[in-house]
TIFI-19693 format. One line per field, with one value per residue (C-alpha): residue in one letter; x, y, z; residue number from 1. Coordinates in Angstrom, 1 decimal, decimal comma. Each point is the difference from the previous one (the first is absolute). Layout:
<pts>
res <- a_...
xx <- X_...
yy <- Y_...
zz <- Z_...
n <- NUM_...
</pts>
This chain:
<pts>
res <- m_n_r_r_h_l_l_l_a_a_c_a_a_a_t_v_l_a_a_g_t_a_s_a_d_a_l_q_n_i_q_k_a_g_t_i_r_v_a_v_p_q_d_f_p_p_f_g_s_v_g_p_d_l_k_p_v_g_y_d_i_d_t_a_k_l_i_a_s_r_l_n_v_t_v_e_l_v_p_v_t_s_a_n_r_i_a_y_l_q_t_g_k_v_d_l_v_i_s_s_m_g_k_n_a_e_r_e_k_v_i_d_f_s_a_a_y_a_p_f_f_n_g_v_f_g_p_a_n_i_k_a_s_k_p_e_d_l_v_g_k_t_v_g_v_t_r_g_a_v_e_d_i_e_l_s_k_i_a_p_e_g_a_t_i_k_r_y_e_d_n_n_g_t_i_s_a_f_l_s_g_q_v_q_l_i_a_t_g_n_v_v_a_a_a_i_l_a_k_n_p_p_k_k_p_e_t_k_f_l_i_k_n_s_p_c_f_i_g_l_n_k_n_e_p_a_l_q_a_k_l_d_a_i_l_v_e_a_k_k_d_g_s_l_n_a_i_s_r_k_w_l_g_a_d_l_p_a_g_l
xx <- 113,1_-1,3_-3,9_0,5_2,1_-3,1_-2,2_1,4_0,1_-3,3_-1,1_2,8_-1,7_-3,6_1,5_0,8_-3,0_-2,3_2,4_-0,5_-3,3_-1,1_1,6_-1,2_-1,3_-4,0_-0,2_2,8_-2,4_-2,7_1,6_2,2_-3,5_-2,3_-2,2_-2,1_-1,1_-2,9_-2,6_-3,1_-3,5_-2,8_-3,2_0,4_-1,2_0,9_2,8_0,1_-2,4_-1,0_-1,7_-2,7_3,2_0,8_3,2_1,6_-1,2_0,2_1,6_3,0_0,2_0,4_3,1_1,3_0,3_1,4_3,3_0,0_-0,1_2,2_2,7_-0,8_-1,1_-2,5_-2,3_-0,9_-2,7_-0,6_-3,0_-0,2_-2,0_1,3_0,6_2,9_1,5_2,8_1,1_0,2_2,1_2,2_0,3_0,6_-3,7_0,2_2,0_-2,2_-3,1_-2,5_-3,2_-1,3_2,5_0,6_3,2_0,5_3,0_-0,7_0,1_3,3_2,0_-0,9_-0,3_0,7_-2,2_0,2_-1,3_-3,9_-2,2_-3,6_-2,0_-1,7_-2,1_-3,0_-1,8_-3,2_-1,4_-2,6_-2,1_1,9_-2,4_0,8_3,3_1,8_4,4_-0,4_-1,8_-0,8_-1,7_-2,3_-2,0_-3,7_0,9_-1,1_2,0_0,1_1,8_-0,2_0,1_3,2_2,6_2,8_-1,1_-3,2_2,6_2,6_-2,8_-1,7_3,8_-0,1_-3,2_-1,8_-3,1_-2,6_0,6_-2,3_1,4_-2,3_1,1_-1,2_0,8_2,2_1,1_-3,3_-1,9_2,5_-0,2_-3,2_-0,3_2,1_-1,6_-3,9_1,1_-0,3_3,4_2,1_3,0_1,9_3,1_1,3_2,9_0,9_-0,9_-3,2_-0,9_1,6_-2,7_-2,4_1,3_0,2_-4,0_0,2_-3,0_-1,1_2,1_3,7_1,9_3,0_2,8_-0,7_3,2_2,3_-0,7_2,2_2,9_1,5_1,3_1,0_3,3_2,4_1,6_3,3_2,4_2,5_3,6_-1,0_1,0_0,0_-3,3_-1,1_1,6_-1,2_-4,3_0,5_1,3_-2,5_-2,8_1,4_0,1_-3,9_-1,2_2,0_-1,5_-3,4_0,1_-1,1_-2,9_-0,8_-0,4_-1,5_-3,2_-0,2_-0,7_-0,9_-1,9_2,5_3,8_2,4_0,6_2,1_3,5_-0,5
yy <- -24,2_-3,0_0,1_1,2_2,4_0,9_0,1_2,3_2,3_-0,2_1,1_2,6_1,3_0,2_1,4_2,8_0,2_-0,2_2,6_2,4_-0,5_0,5_3,9_0,4_4,1_-0,5_3,8_-1,1_-3,3_1,9_2,8_-2,5_-1,9_2,5_-1,1_-0,5_-2,1_1,0_-2,2_2,0_-0,9_-1,5_-0,2_3,1_3,6_1,9_-0,3_-3,0_-1,5_-1,4_2,5_-0,9_-0,1_-3,1_2,1_1,1_3,1_1,6_2,4_-2,0_-0,4_2,7_0,8_-3,2_2,0_2,8_-0,7_-2,1_3,7_1,1_-2,9_0,2_-3,5_-2,3_-0,8_-4,1_-0,2_-3,4_-0,5_-1,4_-0,8_0,7_-3,2_-0,5_3,7_-0,4_-3,5_1,5_3,4_-3,1_-3,0_3,5_-0,7_4,1_2,9_1,9_-0,5_3,0_-1,8_1,8_-0,8_1,1_-0,1_-1,8_-1,8_-3,8_1,1_2,3_-3,0_-1,5_3,0_3,8_2,9_2,9_3,2_0,2_0,9_-0,7_1,1_-2,9_0,4_0,6_2,9_1,7_1,4_2,7_2,4_3,8_1,4_-2,1_1,4_-3,1_0,4_-2,1_-2,9_3,2_1,4_-3,3_1,1_0,4_-2,1_-3,1_-2,0_-3,5_-2,8_-3,5_-2,3_-1,3_1,3_1,6_3,8_-1,4_-1,0_2,8_2,0_-0,6_0,0_4,1_1,6_2,0_-0,1_1,4_-1,2_-3,0_-3,6_-1,3_-3,8_-1,7_-3,7_1,3_2,5_0,2_0,8_2,5_1,6_0,2_1,7_3,0_0,5_-0,2_1,9_-2,0_0,9_3,3_-1,7_-2,8_-2,1_-2,0_-0,6_2,1_-2,4_-0,5_3,7_0,6_-2,9_2,3_3,1_-2,0_-0,4_3,3_0,7_3,2_-0,4_-0,3_-1,5_2,0_-0,2_1,3_-1,9_-3,5_-2,5_-1,7_-0,1_-3,0_1,4_-1,6_-0,9_-1,4_-3,1_-1,5_-2,3_-0,2_1,8_2,0_4,0_0,9_-1,0_1,1_4,1_-0,5_-0,2_1,9_3,1_-0,6_-0,1_3,2_2,2_-1,6_1,3_3,1_0,3_-1,1_-3,0_-2,2_1,9_0,1_-4,4_1,4_2,3_-2,2_-3,6_1,0_3,5_1,7_1,6_-1,2_0,0_2,9_-1,4_-4,2
zz <- 91,4_2,3_0,4_3,4_-1,6_-1,8_1,6_2,2_-1,9_-1,4_3,6_0,3_-3,0_1,2_3,2_-2,1_-2,0_3,2_1,5_-3,3_0,2_3,6_-0,4_-3,3_0,2_-0,3_-1,2_-2,9_-0,8_-0,5_-2,3_-1,9_-0,9_-0,6_1,6_4,0_1,7_2,2_1,9_0,8_1,8_-2,5_2,6_2,0_-1,4_0,2_-0,4_-2,7_-1,2_-3,7_-2,5_-2,8_-2,1_2,4_0,0_4,1_1,0_3,2_2,2_0,7_-3,8_-1,4_3,0_-2,0_-3,6_2,2_0,8_-3,0_-1,9_2,9_-1,0_-3,7_-0,6_-0,7_3,1_-0,2_2,7_1,5_1,8_3,7_2,9_3,8_0,6_-2,5_-0,6_1,8_-1,2_-3,5_0,9_1,6_-2,8_-2,3_-2,1_1,0_0,6_2,4_1,2_0,2_1,4_2,3_2,7_3,5_2,1_2,8_2,8_-1,5_-3,6_0,2_0,6_-3,3_-2,6_0,1_-0,2_-2,0_0,8_0,8_-3,0_0,8_2,8_2,1_2,8_2,1_1,2_0,5_-3,2_-0,7_-1,9_-0,1_2,1_2,6_2,4_1,8_-0,3_3,3_2,0_2,8_-3,2_0,2_3,1_-1,4_-2,7_-1,7_-1,6_-2,2_0,4_-1,3_3,4_0,7_-2,9_1,1_-0,3_2,5_2,6_-0,7_0,6_3,4_1,0_-0,5_-0,1_2,1_2,8_-2,0_-3,3_-0,7_-2,7_-1,9_-0,7_-3,5_-0,6_-3,4_-2,0_-2,4_3,0_1,0_-2,9_-0,4_3,1_-1,0_-3,0_1,0_3,2_2,8_0,5_0,3_-1,2_-0,5_1,1_-2,5_-2,1_-3,1_-2,2_1,2_-0,1_-3,8_-0,7_1,3_-1,8_-3,8_0,7_-0,5_3,5_1,1_3,3_-1,2_2,8_0,6_2,7_3,5_2,0_0,1_2,0_-0,9_-3,0_-2,0_-3,6_-2,8_-1,0_-2,9_0,9_-0,9_0,4_2,7_-0,5_-2,3_0,2_-3,4_-1,0_3,6_-0,5_-3,0_0,8_3,0_-2,4_-3,1_3,1_1,5_-3,8_-0,6_3,7_-1,3_-3,5_1,2_-2,5_3,1_1,4_-3,1_0,3_3,2_-0,8_-3,6_2,7_3,7_-1,2_2,7_0,2_1,7_3,1_2,1_0,5_-2,2
n <- 1_2_3_4_5_6_7_8_9_10_11_12_13_14_15_16_17_18_19_20_21_22_23_24_25_26_27_28_29_30_31_32_33_34_35_36_37_38_39_40_41_42_43_44_45_46_47_48_49_50_51_52_53_54_55_56_57_58_59_60_61_62_63_64_65_66_67_68_69_70_71_72_73_74_75_76_77_78_79_80_81_82_83_84_85_86_87_88_89_90_91_92_93_94_95_96_97_98_99_100_101_102_103_104_105_106_107_108_109_110_111_112_113_114_115_116_117_118_119_120_121_122_123_124_125_126_127_128_129_130_131_132_133_134_135_136_137_138_139_140_141_142_143_144_145_146_147_148_149_150_151_152_153_154_155_156_157_158_159_160_161_162_163_164_165_166_167_168_169_170_171_172_173_174_175_176_177_178_179_180_181_182_183_184_185_186_187_188_189_190_191_192_193_194_195_196_197_198_199_200_201_202_203_204_205_206_207_208_209_210_211_212_213_214_215_216_217_218_219_220_221_222_223_224_225_226_227_228_229_230_231_232_233_234_235_236_237_238_239_240_241_242_243_244_245_246_247_248_249_250_251_252_253_254_255_256_257_258_259_260
</pts>
């Protein structure tokens, strides 16, 4: 066989090998390896941060461990940032991204998503003795909000006449106003509300109603229907048996919202 034929044969073999790799089933590969590599946040509590022992802790870390347990494989946690988490998935450094990631049209062009696994929303929060289940209930009430934040913009659109909105320059100012009684309610993100709860103050904020909803989804590579279906089935079961709700209560101090 001359050099030209050898070169053609090598190219053909490489093409076959590449096609086989491209069509490989991610779920089968994970199960065969006995390990699932999951991208998780390291600087976004309570979803992911570094604990006192320098190991990752948080909502997303517990969710990754739950997924691995239901797949009967070992989990390998890979810390990522918001900027590189999708690149890690696309370049094969991880099998999944569980990193407080919302779903939008741009991301759906390059990766697929599971069902929602965690709540992430802006809402109105307040103590149990104040009733406010909808914007109209804010009449006669005072709401604190961080100036220019998403919740400030969205609340301004729906707040009725008779509601008093007090704006503060940063989250700390808004939180202080709520805890000191300067405002009855606070409009903020559920992550901020969880941070308040973690301090165990006398005034414990509970969710009154949502302003803007953007739940978190698990990211996976395109065209992996078996893995996507398995993830969805695991999440359905985890919601049904209370496992996912336990994670929500542990890290967010609240039950999963209805319909998540």
